[in-house]
C-alpha positions as YAML, in Angstrom:
chain: A
units: angstrom
residues:
- id: 1
  name: MET
  ca: [25.85, -5.63, -12.71]
- id: 2
  name: ALA
  ca: [27.90, -2.58, -11.84]
- id: 3
  name: CYS
  ca: [25.50, -2.28, -8.22]
- id: 4
  name: PHE
  ca: [26.58, -5.67, -6.90]
- id: 5
  name: GLY
  ca: [30.81, -4.17, -7.10]
- id: 6
  name: HIS
  ca: [30.00, -2.85, -3.88]
- id: 7
  name: ASP
  ca: [31.70, -4.23, -0.59]
- id: 8
  name: VAL
  ca: [27.89, -5.39, 0.72]
- id: 9
  name: GLU
  ca: [29.88, -4.83, 4.54]
- id: 10
  name: ILE
  ca: [28.88, -0.71, 3.13]
- id: 11
  name: ILE
  ca: [25.65, -0.74, 1.28]
- id: 12
  name: THR
  ca: [24.09, 1.45, 2.08]
- id: 13
  name: TYR
  ca: [19.79, 0.71, 2.50]
- id: 14
  name: ASP
  ca: [19.24, 3.74, -0.73]
- id: 15
  name: GLU
  ca: [22.43, 1.71, -2.60]
- id: 16
  name: ARG
  ca: [20.26, -2.11, -2.39]
- id: 17
  name: TYR
  ca: [16.78, -0.36, -3.36]
- id: 18
  name: VAL
  ca: [18.44, 1.46, -6.59]
- id: 19
  name: CYS
  ca: [20.19, -2.08, -7.02]
- id: 20
  name: SER
  ca: [16.85, -4.14, -6.68]
- id: 21
  name: ILE
  ca: [14.83, -1.62, -8.85]
- id: 22
  name: SER
  ca: [17.70, -2.22, -11.86]
- id: 23
  name: VAL
  ca: [17.75, -5.11, -11.42]
- id: 24
  name: PHE
  ca: [13.86, -5.53, -11.74]
- id: 25
  name: LEU
  ca: [14.13, -3.30, -14.60]
- id: 26
  name: ALA
  ca: [16.29, -5.21, -17.12]
- id: 27
  name: GLY
  ca: [14.42, -8.38, -15.98]
- id: 28
  name: ILE
  ca: [11.30, -6.58, -17.06]
- id: 29
  name: ILE
  ca: [13.06, -5.69, -20.30]
- id: 30
  name: ALA
  ca: [15.00, -8.47, -20.99]
- id: 31
  name: ARG
  ca: [10.97, -9.83, -21.34]
- id: 32
  name: LEU
  ca: [10.22, -7.24, -22.81]
- id: 33
  name: GLU
  ca: [12.69, -7.67, -25.99]
- id: 34
  name: ALA
  ca: [12.11, -12.12, -25.84]
- id: 35
  name: PHE
  ca: [8.56, -11.18, -27.23]
...
């Protein structure tokens, strides 16, 4: 995932927040495609 390519030490809260949402949405899309 592109969002995990950042250095963890310099990642901002906003980047982590957007990253967690994108991962969450990717999980939902993967589940929808499975049906």
